[in-house]
Structure formats: structure tokens, C-alpha cells
N, C-alpha and C positions, 0 to 999 in steps of 0.2 A: 594451879600452875606452880611448879616448884621455883625456887629462887634462881637456880641455874638456868632454867628455861627462860625465865623472865629477863635475865641479864643478856641471854643470847638474842632474844627478840629486840631488845633495846639496842644492842650493838649492831644488829643487822639493819635496823631502821636508820641508825645514824651513819653507818659506813656504806650502805648501799642505797637506801631510799632517798636520803638527802642529796647525794651527788646526782642521782637520776632526776630528781625534781629540778635541780639547778640546771642540768643539761637540757631538760625540756623547756625551761624558761629561756635559756640562751637561744635555742633553736627557734622558739616562737618569736622572740623579739628580733631576730636577725633574718627572718624569712623574706622580708621585702628589700633587703640590701642587695644592690646589684654591683657586680664587679665593673671597674672602669674598662673602657674599650682598650683592647690590646694594640699598642702602636710601636712596640719594640721592634728593632730590626734596622736594616739599611734602607734609606730613602734616596731616590735620585731626584735632583732638583733641576727645574727649568725656570729661570727668572728673567723678567723683563722690567725695565725701569718705568715708574709711573711719571717721572718728571723728564724734562728734556735733557739730552746728553750734554756733557761738558761741565757739569757741576763738579766742584772740587773733590767730592768723595765718591762719585759714581763708579769709577773704575775699581776703587778699593772695595766698596760694598758689593759690586757685581762679582769681583774675584772671590769674595768670601761666600757669596750666595750661590754662585754657579758651580756647584760641586755636588757631592752627595754628603749625607750626614747619617750618623748612627744614633739611634735612640735606645737607651737602656732604661727600662721601666720597672718600678716597684709600686704597684697600686696607682695612686694619683701622682706620685713623685717620679720625675724622670731626669735623666742627664742626656743632653744633646751634644754631640761632638761632630763638628764639621770635618770632613775628610780633606782638609787643606794641609799645606806644609807645616803649619804650626799647631794643628789639631785643636783649633779653637773650640772651647767647650763651656757649658753652663748648666746649672741645675734649674729646673722649672717645675711647673705643675700642670696637671690635666684636670679641667673642670668640665665634666660631661664629654663633649667632643671638641672643646676649645683648649688650646695649649698656649702657654706664655713662658718664654725662656729668655732671660738676659744672658748674653754671651760675653765672657771676658775677652777683650781685644787688646793685644799688645801694641805698644807704641809703634813698632816697626811695621805693623800691618795697615795702619791708617795714616792719612795725611795729618798735618798739625791741627786742623780744626776738630778732629775727632779722636786724637790721641788720648788714651786713658779713659775713654768713655765706653759705655756698654753698647753692644749691638743687640737690639731687641728683636726677637722673632715671635710673632703671634700667628696662630693658624687654626683652621677648623678642619677636623677629620671627617671625611665622607666614609662612614663605616658600614653603610648599607650595601656595599658591593663586595664581590669576591676578592677583588684586589683593592686594598685600602689606598686612598689618596688624600692629599692635604692641600688646601689653598690658604695663603696667608700673606703677611707683610713682614718685611725686614727693614729696620732703619737704625741709624745711630742716634742714641738718646742725646737730647740737648745739643743738636748740631743742625741749625737751620739751613746751612749750606749743603747738607747731605741729602741725597735723594732717598725717597721711600721706594723700596723695591717690592714689587708683587712677585710671588713665586707660586709654583705648583709643583708638588712632589708626589711621587708614586713609590709605594713600598715595594722593594724587590721581593720576588717570590722566594719563599723559604725552600731550601734544598731538602729533598727527601733523603734521609740517611739515618743510620743507626750509629751506635757506639759513642754517642755524646750525651 
């Protein structure tokens, strides 16, 4: 084999063979990775209090919870935005079918007992149906006078359309 041919074979192995071997290794190691469940979109909420009415924060938490919310998702990370007047939002995470999101609440949205504290939303996604739903709890962190709210949400159907 001539010197030129040998150099060509070496270059070919380095420039083609090694990247293909690397690609095969990445594909083999990642074959068992599963994408997280898709939960992005608009969700309609129906909430009811777990505690008796009349507690100081019930109305405020109910007003925040009894609306719809928008979830923007990138892998396991998500941003949840309540569709209320203040567009209350927070960044959270999705672990399997469980999500946890602390929401930043402004002082004007909550009574004195909960002002400046986080509103925490946890939920479990029912992903085995055609129409995704979520059940969970919403409460104000570190506010014993505030009620824990149970909620159920259903993701709105996506509109069919093009151009986007």
C-alpha cells in the first residue's frame, strides 16, 4: 500500500469511523430514556376547599385557584402561570407524573397572614387518557391559618390548525 493510500485510510477512519462509533454509543446508551409526559397548554381548574369556610385565607386562595392556568414545558422543567389579574407564575418541575410549583404571590393578592409567602401547587397527572387531567393540592407555605385547597384540572383540547 502506498504512503498516500495509507494516509487516506487513516484520515477516513478518524474522520468518519470515530464519529460513527461515537454516535452508535450515544444511541445505545440513550435507548432507554423516556421523554417526560407532555403537560404544556391551558388547564381549566375546579377547586374546593378541604377545610371549613371562613378561614382568613380561604377566599384569597380560592380566587387564585379557581381559574385556569397555562403551563409552558421544556423537558422536566415548567412554568405555570395562573390566568388571574396579576398573572401569578412560578417555575417548577415534573417528576414522572408529579409536579411541584411554588408560585410567587404579591402582597396585594393575599391577606396579611400570607403576604410575601409562596403559594405551592402540587399535582399528579393522569396521562393514560386521551384528555389529560390533573388532581392536586394548593396551599400557602408557612400559613397555618390558610386552607389547603384540593383542585382538579383538565387540559383544554388543542386546536387543529396550521401556520404556527
